[in-house]
SEKOLLUM-385227 format. One record per residue: residue in three letters; x, y, z of N, C-alpha, C in turn. Coordinates in steps of 0.1 Angstrom, whole numbers, plus 5000, padded with zeros to 4 digits. Example, Ala and Ser with C-alpha at 12.3 -4.5 7.8 and 13.67 -1.06 7.14 Angstrom:
BEGIN
ALA513249435078512349555078513249675078/SER512849785071513749895071512950005079/
***
This chain:
BEGIN
MET487053305248488353275243488853135247/LYS488453095260488752965264488152855256/LYS486852875253486152785244486752775230/TYR487152895225487752895212489052825212/THR489852845222491152775223490952625224/GLN489952575231489652435231489252385218/TYR488552465210488152425197489352415188/ILE490252505189491452505181492252375184/ASN492352355198493152235202492652105197/ARG491352095196490751975192490751945177/PHE490452055170490252035155491352085146/LEU492252165151493152235141494252135137/LEU495252115145496352035140496651925150/GLY496251935162496551825172498051835175/ILE498651955174500051975176500352055189/SER499452065198499752145210500552055219/LEU501252125229502152055239501351955247/PHE501951835249501251735257501051775271/SER499851745275499551765290499951635297/LEU500051635310500351515317499451395313/ALA498151425313497151315310497451265296/ALA497751355286497951305272499151215272/CYS500151255279501451175279501151035285/ASN500351035296500050905302499350805292/ASP498650865283497950775274498850695265/PHE500050745263500950675254502050595261/LEU502150605274503250535281502750415288/ASP503750325291503350195296504050165310/GLU504650265316505350245328504450265340/GLU504850205352504050225364504850295374/PRO504250375383502850425382502750545373/LEU502050545362501950655352501550785358/SER500550775367499950895373500950975381/ASP502150905385503150975393504251035385/ILE504251015371505351055363504951185355/ALA505751285357505551405349506351395336/PRO505851465326506551445313508051475313/GLU508451575321509851605322510651495328/GLN510051405335510751295342510751175334/TYR510051175323510051055314511051075303/LEU511150965295512150965284513550985289/GLN513850925301515150945307516050825306/THR515450705302516150585301515850515288/GLU516750425285516650345273515350265272/ASP514850205283513650135283512450225280/GLN512450345286511350435284511350485269/LEU512450505263512450535249511850425240/LYS512150305243511650185236510150175238/ALA509650185251508250175253507450285246/TYR508050405244507350505238507150475223/VAL508350445216508250435202507450305198/ASP507450205207506650085204505250115201/LYS504650215208503250245206502950295192/TYR503950335185503650395172504050315160/TYR504350185163504650095152503450055144/ALA502350015150501249965143499949995151/ASP498849975144497549985151497249835155/TYR497249815168497049685174495649645176/SER494649725171493249685173492549645160/ASP492849725149492049695137492749755125/TYR493449675117494249735106493249795096/ASN493649915091492949985081493950075074/GLY494350035062495450115055494950245051/ASN493650275052493150405048492650485060/SER493050445072492550515084493150655084/ASP492250755088492650895089493850915098/ASP493750845110494750875120495850765121/LYS495550645117496450535118497050475105/GLY496550535094497050485081498550505079/GLY499150595087500550615085501450525093/MET500850435100501650335108502150215100/LEU502950135105503450015098502249925095/PRO502149865083501149775080501249645088/SER500049595091500049475100498749405099/HIS498749275100497449205101496849245115/TYR495549255115494849275128493349305125/GLY492549285134491149315133490249195134/SER488949215135487949115138487649035125/THR487949085114487649005101489048975095/ASN489148985082490448955076491149085072/GLY491149175082491849305080493349275078/SER493949325066495249285063495749375052/PRO497049405051497649475040497449395027/TYR497249265028496949185016495649225009/ARG494749295016493549335010493649475004/ASP494749545006494949675001494949684986/ASP495149574979495049574964493649564959/ASP492649544968491249544964490949674956/ALA490049654947489549774939490649834931/THR491549744926492549784915492449684904/ASP493149704894493149604883493749464887/ASN494349464899494849334904493849244911/GLN492949314919492149234928490749304929/TYR489749214928488449274928488049334941/GLY487249444941486749514952486149644947/THR485449714955484849844951485349954961/ASN485350074956485850184964485250314959/GLY484850404968484250524964485050614955/ARG486350584953487150664945486850654930/TYR486050544926485750524912484450574908/LEU483750644916482450714912482550854916/LYS482050944908482151084910481351134923/ASP480151084925479351134936479351054949/THR480250954949480350864961481350924971/TRP482450974966483451034974483251184975/THR482951234987482551374989483451435000/VAL483451565000484151645010483451625024/SER484251595034483751585048483651715055/GLN482851725065482751845073483951845083/THR484251725089485351725099486251605095/GLY487351595103488151475102489051475089/GLY489251345084490051335072491551315074/LYS492251315064493751285065494451405071/TRP493851515072494551635078494551605093/ASN495451525097495551465111496951465115/PHE497251515127498551525133498751445146/THR497851355149497851295162499251225164/ASN499651135155500851065157502051145154/ILE501951235145503051335143503351415155/ASN502351455162502551535174503251455185/ALA502851325186503451245196504951215193/LEU505251195181506651165177507451295178/ASN506851405175507551535176507951555191/TYR506951525200507251535214508451445218/PHE508451325213509551235216510851285211/LEU510951335199512151375193512751505199/GLN511851595202512251725208512751705222/THR512251595228512751565242513951485242/ALA513951375234514951275235516251315229/VAL516151385217517451415210518351505218/PRO517851625224518751705232519351625244/ARG518551535250519051465261520151365257/TYR519951305245520951215240522251285237/GLU522051405230523251485227523951535240/ALA523251555250523851595263524351475271/GLY524051355267524451235274523751215287/THR522551255288521751235301520751125301/ILE520651045290519750935290520550815294/PHE519950745304520550625310520350505302/GLY521450425298521250305291522350285281/ASN522250185273523150145262523050255251/VAL524150315248524150425238523650375224/THR524050255220523650195207522150185207/ASN521550135218520150125219519350255219/ILE519950345226519350485227519250545213/LYS520350535206520450585192519350505183/GLN519350375185518350295178516950345179/TYR516550375192515150415194514850555189/ILE515850635190515650775184515550765169/GLY516350675163516350655148514950595144/GLU514450515152513050455149512050565150/ALA512150655159511150765159511250855147/TYR512450885142512550955129511950875118/PHE512150745118511550665107510050665108/LEU509450655120508050655122507450785118/ARG508050895121507551025117507651035102/ALA508650985096508750985081507650905075/LEU507350795081506250715076504850785077/GLU504650855088503450935090503351035079/TYR504451105077504451215067504251165053/PHE504851045050504650985037503250955034/TYR502550905044501050885042500351005039/ARG500651115046499951245043500451295029/LEU501651275025502151315012501351235001/ARG501151105003500451024993498951064992/THR498351105003496951125003496551275001/LEU497351365006497051505005498051594997/GLY499251544994500151614987500851724995/ASP500651854992501151965000500651945014/PHE501551975024501251955037502152035047/PRO501652085058502452155067503652075072/ILE504752135074505952065080506052115094/VAL505752025104505752065118506751975125/GLU507752025131508751945137508751945152/LYS507952035158507952045173506452055177/THR506252015190504852045195504752195197/LEU503652255196503452395196502452435208/PRO502552555213501652605223500252615218/VAL499352615228497952635224497652785222/ASP497952825210497852965207497352975192/SER496153035190495553035177496353095166/GLU497153195169498053255159499153165155/VAL499753095165500853005162500352885154/LEU499252835159498752715152498252745138/THR497652855136497152895123498352915113/GLU499452975118500652995110501252855107/ALA501152765116501752625113500852545104/SER499652595100498852525091499152555076/LYS500152635074500452665060501052535053/ARG500452515041500852395034502152415026/MET503152325028504352335021504252255008/PRO504952304997504852224984505252084987/ARG504651994980504751844982506251804981/ASN507051864972508451814971509151854983/GLU508751964990509452005002509151905013/VAL507851855013507451755023508251625020/ALA508451595008509251475004510651485009/ARG511251605007512651635011512751625027/PHE511751675034511651655048511651515052/ILE510851435045510751285048512151225046/LEU512851255035514151205033515151245044/SER514951365048515851405059515651325072/ASP514451305075514151215087514651075085/LEU514551025073515050895070516650885070/ASP517250995066518751005067519150995082/ASN518351065090518651055105518450905110/ALA517350845105517150705109518250615104/ILE518650635092519750555086521050575094/ALA521350695099522550725107522450665121/LEU521350655126521150615140520850465143/THR520150405133519850265135520850175129/THR520850045133521749945127520949835121/ASN521649735116520949615111521149505120/SER521549525132521749425142520449385150/PRO519549485152518349445160517549335153/ALA516649265160515749165155515049225143/LYS514649145133513949195121512549235124/THR512149225137510849275140510849425144/ARG512049475144512249625146512749695134/ILE512649825134513149905123514649895123/THR515149885111516649875109517149975099/LYS518449985097518950075087518550035073/ASN518449905070518049865057516549895055/ALA515749885065514349925064514250075060/ALA515050155067515050295064515550325050/LEU516550255045516950275031515950235021/ILE515250125024514150085015513050185015/LEU512650235026511550335027512050465020/LYS513350495022513850615015513750605000/SER514150484995514050464980512550474976/ARG511650414984510250424980509650564980/VAL509950644990509550784990510050864979/ALA511350844976512050924966511450884952/LEU511250754950510750714937509250764935/PHE508550754946507150794946507050944942/GLU507851034948507851174945508351204931/ALA509451134927509951164914508951134903/THR508251014904507350974894506051054895/TRP505651094907504451174908504651304901/GLU505851374903506151504897506351484882/LYS506851374877507051344863505651324856/TYR504851244861503651204854502451304856/HIS502551374867501451474870501951614866/ALA503051624858503551754854502551824846/ASN502551964846501652044839500252024843/THR500051994856498651984861498752064875/PRO497552084880497552154894497952064905/LEU498351944902498651844913500151854916/VAL500951944910502351954913502652104915/PRO503552144924503952284926504352344913/ASN503752464911504052554899503352504887/GLY502552394888501752354876500652444874/PRO500052454862498952544859497752514868/GLY497352614875496252604884496652544898/TRP497952534901498352484914497752584924/PRO496952534934496352624943497252694953/GLY498452634955499452694964499852834960/ALA499852854946500352984941499353094945/GLU498153064949497153164953497453214967/LYS498253144975498553194988499853274988/GLU499853384996501053464996502353394999/TYR502153305009503453235014504053135004/ASN503253104993503853014983504053074970/LYS503753204969503853274956505353284952/GLY505553264939506953274934507853154939/TYR507253044942507952934947509052884937/GLN510152854941511252794933511752664938/PHE511952564929512352434933513852444938/PRO514052374949515452374955516552334945/ALA516152234936517152184926517252274914/GLY516352384913516552474902515352474892/SER514952354889513752344879512952224883/ALA511852214876510952094879511651964875/GLN512351964864513051844859514251814868/ASP514951914873516051894882515551834895/GLU514351884899513851824912513451684910/ILE512951644899512651504896513951424896/ASN514951474890516251404889516851384903/PHE516651484912517151474926516551354933/PHE515251344931514551234938514951094932/LEU515151094919515550974912516950924917/ASP517851024918519150994923519150944938/GLN518251004946518150954960517550814960/ALA516650784951516050654951517050554947/MET517850584937518850484932519950464942/GLU520350564949521450554959520950464970/ALA519850494976519350414987518950274983/ALA518350254972517950114968519250034965/SER520250084958521350004955522149964967/GLU522150044978522850004990522249874996/VAL520949864995520349745000520449624990/ALA520249654977520249554967521649484966/GLU522649564967524049514966524449424978/ALA523649444989524049375002523249255004/ILE522049244998521149135002520649054990/VAL520748924991520348834980518848804982/LEU518248754971516848714971516748574976/THR515648554983515248414987515048324975/SER515548204976515448114964514048054962/ASN513848024950512547954946512947814941/ASN512647704948513047574944512047514935/LYS511047584931510047544921509247424926/THR508947424939508147324945506847384949/ASN505747324944504447364947504147344962/PRO503547434970503347414984502347304987/ASN501647254977500847134978501647014981/ASN502947014976503746894976504946904985/GLY505247024990506447034999506847185001/SER507947205007508347335012509047405000/ASN508747534999509447624990509847754997/PRO511147784998511547905006510848035002/TYR510648044989509948174984508548184989/TYR507848074988506448074994506448085009/ASP507348005015507348005030507748135036/MET508548215029508948345034507748435038/PHE506648415031505348495034504448415043/ALA504648285045503648205051504148135064/SER505248185070505748125082505548215094/HIS505748155106505548235118506748325121/ASP507948275116509148345118510048355106/PRO509848455097510648465085512048525086/SER512548535099513848595101514948525094/GLU514848395091515848315085516148355071/TYR515148425065515348455050516048585049/PRO517248585043518048715042517248825035/GLU516348795025515648895018514748975027/VAL514248915038513348985047514149085056/VAL513749205055514349315062513649345075/MET512249335074511449355086510149285085/TYR509649225096508349155095507649185108/ARG506349165108505449175120505249035125/GLU505449015138505348885144504148875153/TYR503548755154502348725162502648605171/SER501948605183502248505192501048465201/LEU500748335201499648295210499948325225/ALA501248315228501648335242501348475247/LEU501348575237501048715240499648755236/SER498848655232497548685227497548785215/ALA498648775208498848855196498648765184/THR497448755179497148675167496248755158/HIS495948695147495048765137494148665130/HIS493348705120492348615115492548605100/PHE493648645094493748645079493548515073/ASN494248415078494148275072492748215075/HIS492148245086490848195088489848225077/TYR489948345072489148395061489648345047/MET490948355045491448325032491448165029/TYR491348095040491247945039490047905031/SER489047985031487847955024487548045012/GLY488448145010488248234998488348375002/GLY487848415013487948545018487148655011/ASN486248605002485448704994486248804986/THR487448764982488248854974488748764962/GLY489648814954490248734944490948824934/TYR491948764928492648834917491748844905/THR492048934896491248954884491848874872/ALA490948854862491448794850492448884843/GLN492349014845493249104839494649084845/PHE494749054858495949034865496648904860/GLU495848804857496348674852497148694839/LYS496648784831497348814818498648884820/ALA498948934831500149014833501348914834/PHE501148794839502248704842502748644829/LEU504148644828504748584816504748434816/LEU504948374805505248234804506648214809/ASP506948094813508348074818509448084808/ASN509048094795510048114784510248264782/GLY509548344790509748494790508848564781/LEU507948494774507048564764505748594771/PRO505048694766503648724771502748614765/TRP501648594772500648484768500248484754/TYR500148604748499648614734500748594724/ALA502048594728503148574719503448424717/ASP502848334725503048194723501848124728/GLU500748134720499448084725499447934725/ASN500247864718500347714719500947674732/TYR501847754738502547724750501747764762/TYR500947874760500047924771498947824774/GLY498747794787497747694791496347744790/LYS496147864786494847924784494047934798/ASP492948004797492248034810490847974810/ASP490647864802489347794802489047734816/LEU490147694822490047644836491047724844/ILE490747754856491647844865492947774867/GLY492947644869494247574872495147574860/ASP494547574847495347574835496147704834/THR495747814840496547934839497947924845/LYS498147824853499447804860500447734851/LYS499947664841500847584832501847674825/ASN503147634826504247694819504347844823/ARG504047874835503848014839504848064849/ASP505048194850505748264860505348204874/TRP506348164882506148094894505448184905/ARG505448304903504748394912503248374911/TRP502748344899501348314897501048174902/GLN502048084899501847944903501747924918/LEU502548004925502647994940501648064947/PHE501348184943500548284951499048304946/MET498648214937497248214933496748074936/LYS495648064944495047934948493947904938/ALA494147784932493247744921492447624927/PRO491347594920490547474924491447354926/ASN491147274936491847154939493247174945/ASP493647294947494947314954494647274969/VAL495647224975495547184989495547304998/LYS494647305008494547425017495547425028/ALA495947305033496847295044497447155044/THR498747145048499447015048499946985062/ALA499947075071500447045085499347055095/ASN499346965105498446965116496946945111/ILE496846855100495546815095495746675090/ALA494846585095494946445091494546415077/THR493446475072493046465058493046595052/PRO494046635044494046775038492846805030/GLU492346925032491246975023491747045011/LYS490847055001491247124989490247234986/PHE490647334978489747434973488747364964/PRO487447394964486447324956486747334941/ASN486347224934486547214920485747324913/ALA484647364918483847474913484047594923/PRO484847694919485047804929483747864933/ARG483647904946482347954951482248104948/LEU482248134935482048274931480648314929/TYR479748214931478348234929477548254943/ILE478348264954477748294967478348434972/SER477648484981478048614987478248585002/ASP479548585006479848545020481248595023/ALA481448665034482648735037483848635039/LYS483448515042484548415044484648305033/ASN483448255029483448135021483448165006/ALA483248285002483148314988484448354982/THR484548344969485648414961485048504951/SER485448624950484748724941485048694927/THR486148634924486548614910486948474906/GLY487148384916487648244913489148234914/TYR489848344912491348344914491648384928/ILE491848284937491948314951493248364955/GLN493248474963494548534968495248434977/GLY496548414974497348304981498548354988/LYS499048474986500248514993499948535008/GLY500748475016500548475031499648365036/HIS499248275026498348165030499248055037/SER499048035049499747935057499347795054/MET500247705052499947565050499747485063/ASP499747555074499547495087498047515091/TYR497347415092495947415095495647495108/ASN496447495118496247565130496147715128/ASP496747765118496747915115495347955109/GLN494547865105493247905099492147905110/LEU492547855122491547865133491248005137/LEU490048035140489748175143490548225155/GLY491248335153491948395164493248325167/LYS493748235159494948155162496048175151/ASP495848255142496748275131498048345136/GLN499148285135500448345139501348375126/THR500748365115501548395103502048535102/ALA503348545101503948685101503648755088/PHE503748885089503548975077504949035074/VAL505449015062506649075058506449225054/VAL507049315061506849455059507749515049/TYR509049485050510049535040510949415036/ARG511249405023512149305018512949365007/ALA514149295005515149354996514649364981/ALA513649274977513149274963512649414960/GLU512149484969511649624966512749714962/ALA513949694969515049774965515549744951/TYR515449624947515849584933514949654923/LEU513649644926512649704917512749854917/ASN512849914928512950064929514150114921/TYR515250044922516450084914516250074899/ILE515649964895515449934881514650054875/GLU513550084881512650194876513250324877/ALA513850364888514450494889515650514880/SER516450414878517650424869517150434854/TYR516150364851515650374837515150514834/LEU514350564843513850704842514950804841/ARG515950784849517050884850517950874838/LYS518250754833519250734823518750694809/ASN517450654809516750604797517450484791/THR518050404800518650274796518650184808/ILE518850054806519049964817520549954820/ASP520950004830522350004833522849874839/GLU524049864843524649734847523949684860/LYS523749764869523049724882521649684879/ALA520949764871519549734868519449594861/ASP520349574852520349444845520549334854/LYS521449344864521749234873520549214882/TYR519949324887518749304896517549244888/TRP517349284876516249244868516349094865/ARG517549054862517748914859517648824872/ALA518048874883517848804895516348784899/LEU515548884897514148874899513448774890/ARG513848774878513248684868513748544871/LYS514948524874515448394877514748334889/ARG514548414899513748364911512348334907/ALA511748404898510348384894510248264884/GLY511348204881511348094872511048134857/VAL511448254854511148304840512548324833/ASP512548304821513748324813514348464816/GLU515648474818516248604823516348704812/ASN516148664800516348764789515148854787/TYR515148964795514049064795513949134782/ASN515049144774515049204761514149134751/ALA514149004753513248924744511748944748/THR511548964760510149004765509749134759/ILE510649234760510349374755510049364740/ALA510849284733510649284718509349214715/ALA508849124723507649054720506349124726/THR506549234733505449304739504649384729/ASN503349364729502449444721501549514730/MET501649654730500849734739499349734736/GLU499049694724497549684721496949564729/TYR497749464732497249354740497249394755/GLU498349464759498549484773497649594778/LYS497249694770496549804775495149774782/ASP494549674777493149644782493249564796/ASN494449514799494549424811495449494822/ASP495949604819496949664828496849814828/TRP496249874839496150014840497550084840/GLY498550014844499950064844500550074830/ALA499850034820500250054806500250204802/TYR499450274811499250424808499850514818/SER500250634814500450744822499850864816/HIS499050934823498351054819497551024806/GLY497050904805496150874793496950834781/GLU498250824782499050784770499850654774/LEU499950564764500650444766502150464767/VAL502750394777504250414779504950324770/ASP506350334769507150254760507250114766/GLU507550014757507549874760508549844772/THR509749914772510649884783510149924796/LEU509650044797509050094810507850014814/TYR507049974804505949884807506349754814/ASN507449694808507849564814508549584828/ILE509049704830509549734844508349734853/ARG507349804849506149814857505449674858/ARG505449594848504949454849505649374859/GLU507049384859507849314869507449344883/ARG507249474885506849524898505449464902/ARG504549474893503149424895503149284899/CYS503949204892503949054894504749024907/GLU505849084910506549054922505849094934/PHE505049194934504249244946502849184946/ILE502649074939501249014939500749004953/GLY499549074955498849064968499449144979/GLU500449224977501149284989500649434992/GLY499749484984499149614987499849734981/PHE500749714971501449824965500749884953/ARG499749814948499249854935498649994934/TYR497750034943497150164942498250274944/MET499150254953500250354954500950374941/ASP501250264934501950274921501050344911/LEU499850304910498950364900498750514902/ILE498650564914498450704915499750784912/ARG500950724915502150804912502450794897/TRP501950694890502150684876501050764868/ARG500150814875498950874869498350784859/ALA498050664863497650554855496150514854/MET495350614859493850584859493050684851/ASP493750784844492950884836492050814826/GLN492550704821491750634809490550554814/LEU490350544827489250464831487950534828/ASN487050464821485850524816484850404814/GLY484350354825483450244825484150104825/TYR485350104831486149984831485549874840/GLN485549754835484949644842486049544847/LEU486149524860487049414864486449284861/LYS487249184858486849054854487248944863/GLY486448844864486748724871487048614861/ALA486948484866487248374857486248354845/LYS486648284836485848254823484848154826/ILE483748194833482748094838481848044827/PHE481748114816480848064805481647994794/GLY482847954796483547864787483347724792/PRO484347644790484347504795484047484810/MET484447594817484247584832482747584836/LYS481847624827480447634831479947494836/SER480447384830479947254833480347214848/LEU481247284854481547254868480547304878/PHE479747404874478847474884477447404884/VAL477447284889476147214890476047154904/ASP474847134909474647074922474546924920/ALA474146854931474146704931473046654921/GLU472146734918471046694908471346744894/GLY472446794892472846844878472346974875/LYS471747044884471147184882472247284883/SER472247384874473247484874473247574887/LEU474347604892474447684904474547834900/LEU474747864887474847994882473548054879/LEU473148164885471848224883472148364876/TYR471448384865471648514858470348534849/ASP470148654845468948694838467648644844/GLN467648644857466448604864465348714864/ALA464048674864463048774864463148874876/ASP463448814887463848894899465348904899/GLU465849014894467349014893468049014906/ALA467349024917468049014930468448874932/LYS467948774925468348644926469548604918/ASN469948694909471248674901472448654910/ASN473248564908474448544915475748554907/VAL475548574894476648604884476148694873/SER477048744866476748834855476148744843/SER475548814834474948744823475948704812/PRO475748584806476648554795476648654783/SER475548734783475448834772476548944774/ASP477148944787478249034789479548974786/GLY479548854781480848784778481048664786/GLU482148594783482448464789482948484803/TYR483548594806484148614819483148674829/LEU483248624842482448684852482748834854/LEU481748914854481849054857481249074871/PRO481949074882481449084895480449204898/SER480749314891479949434893478649434885/ARG478449334877477249334868476249224871/LYS476249174883475249074887473849124887/THR473749254893472449314893472649464889/SER471649524883471749664879471749764891/THR471449714903471449794915472849814920/ASN473849744915475249764919475749894914/GLU476249974922476650114918477750114908/TYR478450004907479549984897479049904885/TYR477749894883477249814872477749864859/ASN477949994858478450054845479950074845/GLY480650014856482050014856482750124864/PHE484050124864484850214871485150344863/TYR485050454869485450584863486450654872/PHE487250744867488250814875488250954871/PHE488651034881488651184879489951244885/GLU490451344879491751394883491751424898/ALA490751484903490651524917490951404926/HIS490551284922490651164930492051114933/TYR492951174926494351134929494751184943/LEU494051284948494351334962493051334970/ASP493151324983491951344991491551484993/PRO490251514995489951654999490251685013/ILE490351805017490551845031489151885036/ALA488851845048487551865054487352015057/VAL486052055056485752195057486152255071/GLN486052175081486252235095487652295096/HIS488652235089490052285090490152425084/PHE489352455074489352595069488752685078/LEU487652645084486852735093487652775105/ILE488352685111488952715124490352785122/THR490752795109492052865107491753005100/SER490453035098490153165092489953265103/PRO490253395101490253495111488853505118/ASP487753495110486453505116485753375118/GLY486453265116485853135118484753095108/ALA484653175097483553155087484053165073/SER485053255070485453285057486553195052/VAL486253085046487152975043488253025034/GLU487953125025488953175016490053255023/ASP489853295035490953365043491753265051/SER491453145051492353045058493653025051/PRO494753005058496052975051496052845044/ILE495052755047494952625040494252645026/TYR494752575017494052575004493552435001/GLN492452424994491852294990492652224979/ASN492552094979493252014968492452044955/PRO493252034944492652064930491351984927/GLY490352054923489151984918488151954929/TRP488451994942487551964953487052104958/PRO485752114960485252244966485452234982/ILE485152354988485252355002483752365007/VAL483052255004481652245007481352095012/ALA480952085024480651955030479651885022/GLY479851755019478951675011479051684996/ALA479951774991480051804977481051704971/ALA480751664958481651574951482751664944/CYS483651604938484751674931484151744919/GLU484751844914484351934903484651874890/
***
């Protein structure tokens, strides 16, 4: 029984009561070995030290980490680990990922997103600190005490939001539990995803009530909680809307939760599935508008960073963006504290990533028309730099083209990106996978590109998201652009240097052109209307490089139509081809070689555009990207079923149920 209990404690939920040793792992006070758990969390400073540990992963950023993916995004790691890489393997940014092949993503035996490590730690904090705060027994400034408790609610909400996005239905556990197999098995029951979302909103309401906007922007604030609340509510509303009538929502046909006694006959708290969607849309609108009404956008003076300072660009590329009102929260780095990262060191040379040719087509001309609606005004894409002509300033500012200056400060002779982009080499630092180099967060200070010396801050939350969240939620709720949405949309377009008349854009939109370049043109395999598409386009362009794309695509159910889809790079076999020659005039582009391992670009027989996945037939994505319904959610590892079943072997008797389309077999692909 002792061995079985240890097995439960290790693999089940990670929600058992902290031992003294476990507590010491998370605390930073001296002497830790002399402090019992009941003696800790008694002062304001101790509360702060505790919650600080759950802000971010300070060793190596990985937005898909099983145990740390629910923490605040942050630069970190030995390579160019950054939230700016989270758009890789979407239609925005080239990369590959197991989610686009049926047999690459399989069910694990152990581990996975079914992880409660941080939730457990935050539960311990809240169940200890909240009663003490209410009793008035915590020593320190009351405002600060409330602030740190509010931060813990926020951080727990963030953890649960990560589990909601990746697993959907999930247990709601608010307290640490005793090491008892029956109690822990009972706690493993999955609650319908909308109940999890409601729980997250409840935690965020507590965070909103307890935090203020007066702390430094490096800490969680009331406005950050409001933005996250609008994000969560919009995510859940749109997930339930676009995944309706599938097993991926409660009460949908084949929903596996209905097979468990504890979820049979489930009824939505709002009364119906549509009313539940409306509830979340209302919550998103309310939270978003509170921020959007209070905070203005940072200005764009239409100055290229090659030639001078631009507040809009600098907001993402400075050491301290606190001066920009739009910035609600950012992550700070300091040489003095040995807190630096390597993002700019890699991106200074290309970082072996790049925006796609499809993404380039999303950006409007500055007159507000799509590229195909005014082809004489469109600079065309024969040369990468030409795509910036007469264009949305978000593309002009945040895409680095050949001959753009790399740095202007602390460098005697500024370097430029090469005239022929290095898309023909394979190098984690010096290559570009598409030719369209990622530029958001690219510091113009040369010192930031030195290995281990980058102090460029990462903007975690900003008011523009509130503007976008309100526009989308209000249109879905009201089927019209209301007065607030109109104001917010015009403000975003004005800042982007695009004509504010979005109605002219909608009228000129042809979905037959858009559908091939934008996965977000679809939901559940059907094209959306032109107004909604342009709302999604605005979001796609505003969040260029910020890591939002995959989250948006899954909530919109925007990948059903992928069936051999090829991401494209620059048009290398047009006029640009003449640039790719060495000093002797010999072409640098190798294709159709007898030994195909020597190929460094795709063949012109595949078209004028570089197809990064088709350089060699051995590339597992040679035939393109495919998507499967099951891949909208992660599978749950087999071990969790085994240890919650009565006999440790009959997975069907576990209170846990597998996500739709996934078997309970280690190593198996989706069905």
